[in-house]
C-alpha positions as CSV (number, residue, x, y, z in Angstrom):
1,X,35.6,43.7,-37.8
2,X,38.2,41.6,-36.0
3,X,37.8,40.7,-32.3
4,X,41.4,41.5,-31.6
5,X,41.2,45.1,-32.7
6,X,37.6,45.9,-32.8
7,X,38.3,48.5,-35.5
8,X,37.5,47.9,-39.2
9,X,40.9,47.2,-40.6
10,X,41.3,44.5,-43.2
11,X,38.4,42.3,-44.2
12,X,39.0,38.6,-43.8
13,X,38.4,37.7,-47.4
14,X,40.4,40.6,-48.9
15,X,43.6,39.8,-50.9
16,X,45.7,42.9,-50.6
17,X,49.2,43.7,-51.8
18,X,51.9,42.8,-49.4
19,X,54.5,40.0,-49.1
20,X,53.6,39.0,-45.6
21,X,50.2,38.3,-44.1
22,X,50.5,37.4,-40.4
23,X,46.9,36.2,-40.3
24,X,44.3,35.5,-43.0
25,X,43.0,38.8,-44.4
26,X,45.7,41.0,-42.8
27,X,48.2,42.9,-44.9
28,X,51.6,43.2,-43.2
29,X,52.6,46.7,-44.2
30,X,49.1,48.0,-43.3
31,X,49.4,46.6,-39.8
32,X,52.9,48.0,-39.5
33,X,51.9,51.4,-40.6
34,X,48.9,51.4,-38.2
35,X,51.3,50.3,-35.4
36,X,53.5,53.3,-36.2
37,X,50.5,55.6,-36.0
38,X,49.3,54.5,-32.6
39,X,52.9,54.4,-31.2
40,X,53.4,58.0,-32.3
41,X,50.1,58.9,-30.7
42,X,51.1,57.3,-27.4
43,X,54.6,58.9,-27.6
44,X,52.9,62.3,-28.1
45,X,50.7,61.8,-25.0
46,X,53.7,60.5,-23.1
47,X,55.4,63.8,-23.7
48,X,52.4,65.6,-22.3
49,X,52.2,63.3,-19.3
50,X,55.9,63.7,-18.4
51,X,55.8,67.4,-18.8
52,X,52.7,67.6,-16.5
53,X,54.6,65.5,-13.9
54,X,57.8,67.6,-14.0
55,X,60.0,65.4,-16.2
56,X,62.2,66.7,-18.9
57,X,61.3,65.5,-22.4
58,X,64.2,67.1,-24.3
59,X,63.7,67.4,-28.0
60,X,61.0,64.8,-28.2
61,X,58.2,67.3,-27.8
62,X,59.3,69.2,-30.9
63,X,59.9,65.9,-32.8
64,X,56.4,64.7,-31.8
65,X,54.9,68.0,-33.1
66,X,56.8,67.7,-36.4
67,X,55.4,64.1,-36.9
68,X,51.9,65.1,-35.9
69,X,50.5,66.1,-39.4
70,X,50.4,62.6,-40.7
71,X,49.6,60.4,-37.6
72,X,45.8,60.3,-37.5
73,X,45.4,61.1,-41.3
74,X,47.4,57.9,-42.0
75,X,45.4,55.9,-39.5
76,X,42.1,56.9,-41.0
77,X,43.4,56.4,-44.6
78,X,44.4,52.8,-43.6
79,X,41.0,52.3,-42.0
80,X,39.2,53.4,-45.1
81,X,41.4,51.2,-47.3
82,X,39.2,48.2,-46.8
83,X,35.9,49.9,-46.1
84,X,34.5,50.4,-49.6
85,X,33.0,46.9,-50.0
86,X,30.9,47.3,-46.9
87,X,29.0,50.2,-48.5
88,X,27.0,47.7,-50.6
89,X,25.7,45.9,-47.5
90,X,22.2,46.4,-46.1
91,X,22.0,49.3,-43.6
92,X,21.3,47.0,-40.7
93,X,24.2,44.7,-41.4
94,X,26.5,47.7,-42.1
95,X,25.5,49.4,-38.9
96,X,26.1,46.2,-36.9
97,X,29.6,45.8,-38.1
98,X,30.8,49.4,-38.5
99,X,28.6,51.8,-36.5
100,X,27.1,50.2,-33.3
101,X,30.4,48.7,-32.2
102,X,31.9,52.2,-32.1
103,X,28.8,53.7,-30.4
104,X,29.1,51.0,-27.7
105,X,32.8,51.6,-27.2
106,X,32.4,55.4,-27.0
107,X,29.5,55.4,-24.5
108,X,31.3,52.8,-22.4
109,X,34.8,54.2,-22.3
110,X,33.9,57.9,-21.8
111,X,32.9,57.2,-18.1
112,X,35.7,54.6,-17.7
113,X,38.2,57.2,-18.7
114,X,36.8,59.9,-16.5
115,X,36.5,57.7,-13.4
116,X,39.9,56.0,-13.9
117,X,41.8,59.4,-14.2
118,X,39.9,60.8,-11.2
119,X,41.3,58.0,-9.1
120,X,44.9,58.7,-10.0
121,X,46.4,61.2,-7.5
122,X,47.9,64.3,-9.0
123,X,51.6,64.1,-8.2
124,X,55.0,65.2,-9.6
125,X,58.4,63.7,-9.6
126,X,60.4,64.4,-6.5
127,X,57.2,65.4,-4.6
128,X,57.9,65.5,-0.9
129,X,54.6,66.7,0.2
130,X,52.9,63.3,0.4
131,X,50.3,61.8,-1.8
132,X,47.1,63.9,-2.3
133,X,43.8,62.1,-2.2
134,X,42.4,61.2,-5.6
135,X,39.9,63.8,-6.9
136,X,37.4,61.1,-7.5
137,X,37.0,60.4,-3.8
138,X,35.9,64.0,-3.1
139,X,32.1,64.2,-3.2
140,X,32.3,67.8,-4.3
141,X,33.8,66.6,-7.6
142,X,31.2,64.0,-8.4
143,X,28.7,66.5,-9.8
144,X,31.2,68.2,-12.2
145,X,32.5,64.7,-13.1
146,X,29.0,63.5,-14.0
147,X,28.4,66.6,-16.1
148,X,31.7,66.1,-18.0
149,X,30.7,62.5,-18.7
150,X,27.3,63.4,-20.0
151,X,28.7,66.2,-22.2
152,X,31.5,64.0,-23.5
153,X,29.0,61.2,-24.4
154,X,26.9,63.8,-26.3
155,X,29.9,64.9,-28.3
156,X,33.7,64.1,-28.4
157,X,35.6,66.1,-25.8
158,X,38.8,63.9,-25.4
159,X,41.1,61.6,-27.3
160,X,38.2,59.2,-27.7
161,X,37.1,61.4,-30.6
162,X,38.6,58.8,-32.9
163,X,35.9,56.2,-31.9
164,X,33.2,58.8,-32.5
165,X,34.8,59.6,-35.8
166,X,34.9,56.0,-37.0
167,X,31.1,55.7,-36.5
168,X,30.4,59.1,-38.0
169,X,32.6,58.4,-41.1
170,X,30.9,55.1,-41.7
171,X,27.5,56.6,-41.6
172,X,28.3,59.6,-43.8
173,X,30.2,57.6,-46.4
174,X,27.2,55.2,-46.6
175,X,24.7,58.0,-47.0
176,X,26.8,59.7,-49.7
177,X,27.9,56.5,-51.6
178,X,25.9,57.5,-54.7
179,X,27.7,60.8,-55.0
180,X,30.7,60.6,-57.4
181,X,33.8,59.9,-55.4
182,X,35.6,62.9,-57.0
183,X,33.0,65.3,-55.7
184,X,33.1,63.7,-52.2
185,X,36.9,63.9,-52.1
186,X,36.9,67.6,-53.2
187,X,34.3,68.5,-50.6
188,X,36.1,66.6,-47.9
189,X,39.4,68.2,-48.9
190,X,37.9,71.7,-48.7
191,X,36.6,70.8,-45.2
192,X,40.0,69.5,-44.2
193,X,41.7,72.7,-45.3
194,X,39.1,75.1,-43.9
195,X,38.5,73.3,-40.6
196,X,41.1,75.3,-38.6
197,X,39.1,78.5,-39.4
198,X,36.1,77.2,-37.5
199,X,35.9,77.3,-33.7
200,X,34.5,73.9,-33.0
201,X,37.1,72.8,-30.5
202,X,40.0,70.5,-31.3
203,X,38.1,67.2,-31.4
204,X,35.7,68.4,-34.0
205,X,38.5,70.1,-35.9
206,X,40.4,66.8,-36.0
207,X,37.2,65.0,-37.2
208,X,36.6,67.5,-40.0
209,X,40.3,67.4,-41.0
210,X,40.6,63.6,-41.2
211,X,37.4,62.6,-43.1
212,X,39.2,63.4,-46.4
213,X,41.8,60.8,-45.6
214,X,39.2,58.1,-44.7
215,X,37.5,58.7,-48.1
216,X,40.9,58.8,-49.8
217,X,41.7,55.4,-48.4
218,X,38.3,54.1,-49.5
219,X,38.2,55.4,-53.0
220,X,41.9,55.6,-53.7
221,X,42.7,52.0,-52.6
222,X,43.9,50.8,-56.0
223,X,46.5,53.6,-56.3
224,X,47.5,53.2,-52.7
225,X,48.2,49.5,-53.2
226,X,50.0,50.4,-56.4
227,X,52.2,52.7,-54.5
228,X,52.9,50.0,-51.9
229,X,53.6,47.5,-54.7
230,X,56.3,49.8,-56.3
231,X,58.6,49.5,-53.2
232,X,60.6,52.4,-54.6
233,X,63.6,53.8,-52.9
234,X,63.3,56.9,-55.0
235,X,59.8,57.5,-53.6
236,X,61.0,56.9,-50.1
237,X,64.0,59.3,-50.4
238,X,61.9,62.0,-52.1
239,X,59.0,61.9,-49.7
240,X,61.1,61.7,-46.6
241,X,63.3,64.5,-47.8
242,X,60.4,66.8,-48.7
243,X,58.6,66.1,-45.4
244,X,61.7,66.7,-43.4
245,X,62.6,69.9,-45.2
246,X,59.2,71.5,-44.8
247,X,58.8,70.4,-41.2
248,X,62.2,71.7,-40.2
249,X,61.5,75.0,-42.0
250,X,58.2,75.4,-40.2
251,X,59.9,74.6,-36.8
252,X,62.7,77.1,-37.5
253,X,60.5,80.0,-38.6
254,X,57.8,79.8,-36.0
255,X,57.7,80.2,-32.2
256,X,55.6,77.0,-32.1
257,X,55.4,74.3,-34.8
258,X,51.6,74.3,-34.9
259,X,51.6,78.1,-35.6
260,X,52.9,77.2,-39.1
261,X,50.3,74.6,-39.8
262,X,47.6,76.4,-41.7
263,X,45.1,74.2,-43.6
264,X,47.0,73.8,-46.9
265,X,50.4,73.2,-45.3
266,X,49.0,70.6,-42.9
267,X,47.2,68.8,-45.8
268,X,50.4,68.8,-47.9
269,X,52.5,67.4,-45.0
270,X,49.9,64.8,-44.3
271,X,49.9,63.6,-47.9
272,X,53.7,63.6,-48.2
273,X,54.0,61.8,-44.8
274,X,51.5,59.2,-45.8
275,X,53.4,58.5,-49.0
276,X,56.6,58.2,-47.1
277,X,55.3,55.8,-44.4
278,X,53.4,53.5,-46.9
279,X,56.5,53.4,-49.1
280,X,58.9,52.6,-46.2
281,X,56.7,49.9,-44.6
282,X,55.8,48.2,-47.9
283,X,59.5,48.2,-48.8
284,X,60.4,46.6,-45.4
285,X,57.3,44.3,-45.4
286,X,59.3,41.1,-44.8
287,X,61.9,42.6,-42.4
288,X,61.9,41.5,-38.8
289,X,62.2,45.1,-37.6
290,X,58.6,45.7,-38.6
291,X,57.2,42.9,-36.4
292,X,56.7,45.1,-33.3
293,X,54.8,47.6,-35.4
294,X,52.7,44.9,-36.9
295,X,52.0,43.4,-33.5
296,X,50.7,46.7,-32.2
297,X,49.0,47.6,-35.5
298,X,46.9,44.5,-35.5
299,X,45.6,45.3,-32.0
300,X,45.3,49.1,-32.1
301,X,42.0,49.3,-30.2
302,X,43.0,48.5,-26.6
303,X,46.1,50.7,-27.0
304,X,44.0,53.6,-28.2
305,X,41.3,53.2,-25.6
306,X,43.6,52.7,-22.5
307,X,46.9,54.4,-23.1
308,X,46.0,57.8,-21.6
309,X,44.9,56.1,-18.3
310,X,47.9,53.8,-18.3
311,X,50.3,56.6,-18.9
312,X,48.8,58.6,-16.0
313,X,49.0,55.5,-13.7
314,X,52.6,54.6,-14.7
315,X,53.7,58.3,-14.2
316,X,52.1,58.2,-10.7
317,X,54.0,55.1,-9.8
318,X,57.3,56.6,-11.1
319,X,56.6,59.7,-9.0
320,X,56.4,57.5,-5.9
321,X,59.7,55.6,-6.6
322,X,61.9,58.1,-8.2
323,X,63.6,60.8,-6.0
324,X,64.2,63.0,-9.0
325,X,63.9,63.2,-12.8
326,X,66.5,60.7,-14.1
327,X,66.8,62.8,-17.3
328,X,67.1,59.9,-19.7
329,X,67.4,61.0,-23.3
330,X,64.6,58.7,-24.5
331,X,62.2,59.1,-21.6
332,X,59.0,59.8,-23.7
333,X,59.8,56.8,-26.0
334,X,60.5,54.5,-23.0
335,X,57.3,55.5,-21.3
336,X,55.3,55.1,-24.6
337,X,56.7,51.6,-25.1
338,X,55.9,50.6,-21.5
339,X,52.4,51.9,-21.9
340,X,51.8,50.1,-25.2
341,X,53.0,46.8,-23.7
342,X,50.8,47.3,-20.6
343,X,47.8,48.1,-22.7
344,X,48.2,44.9,-24.7
345,X,48.8,42.9,-21.6
346,X,45.9,44.3,-19.8
347,X,43.7,43.7,-22.8
348,X,44.7,40.0,-22.8
349,X,44.0,39.6,-19.1
350,X,40.6,41.3,-19.3
351,X,39.5,39.2,-22.3
352,X,40.7,36.0,-20.6
353,X,38.7,37.0,-17.5
354,X,35.5,37.4,-19.4
355,X,35.6,41.2,-20.0
356,X,35.8,41.1,-23.8
357,X,32.6,43.3,-23.8
358,X,35.0,46.2,-22.9
359,X,36.4,46.0,-26.5
360,X,33.5,44.6,-28.6
361,X,29.8,44.7,-28.5
362,X,28.3,41.8,-26.3
363,X,27.2,38.9,-28.4
364,X,23.7,38.9,-26.9
365,X,23.2,42.4,-28.0
366,X,24.3,41.6,-31.5
367,X,22.1,38.5,-31.7
368,X,19.0,40.5,-30.6
369,X,19.8,43.2,-33.1
370,X,20.3,40.7,-36.0
371,X,17.3,38.6,-35.0
372,X,15.1,41.7,-35.2
373,X,16.4,42.2,-38.8
374,X,15.6,38.7,-39.8
375,X,12.1,39.0,-38.4
376,X,11.6,42.2,-40.2
377,X,12.6,40.6,-43.5
378,X,10.4,37.5,-43.1
379,X,7.2,37.6,-45.2
């Protein structure tokens, strides 16, 4: 667990395959691939934010949908890539590093998200009717808002599902560690394929769909590193071509891209996309063009946690200063880049001002937890 990210990424003592390591224990292509994942997530939410506020997003909404099948599966695969060794730890130590941090962040950021968004006025570009009062200032909204917070804490109801999933995946993989990996992977694959048939709501569908990739990263690490070590242009060309061909065919033959993503097709695209991204970033591991991706990828947590609120706030400011939609061809990408930079900057300011507990469990809490473990083990 690194203080900068708060998400189990690469363990400090691990020696992985990759030509560049920006810091001890970090693998360059892994950070770069994680950076791409989070930037694609932010860009997807930037599309939604701009549409909600009356801006034109052009082709980028369709592009975002076409890249969607591999975004979070790749992130969870990369997270699982360095998680296998932790399974041998004692439960209390394991939970301290991989479970309670996520529980803390989830319980903390659910109300922060709800309150922050409730204080951003609902506006649109070119709005000439004045600025409406934030919904959070209306006492009539406090009851429903409190209810949403409680329900969201009890189970994932927003993009914060990924924090919930990281804790859940850690616990389940620890409990099932004695089951042969092949059986675990086959069961998780079946769950991934069949999850769209269940009516659990999209957060739980995403959780059920991505557990397979977490396990694949955990138990398939040697083969994944071998793929990265090959640095093959043939693999890059083949995987990118197959992914593009299937995605374009789905988009051309369905009214909405997601209508063509049944379980097996989504799984296939996710696997092909993962092969493509790993191959591309391992091939470019020493290239300067990957530095921005690695920078974001080594600090994914603050971007994941804050980007929705930052996007809403930036869009509100733009609505105030822009008389009309400027219609820039790269609007979603520009907004996503601004939001990512602001998230990283805000994280740095908050940590410098003593608010590091917003991104990691307070040290006093950890000390008390570990001290109780030591007392329990004393004769």
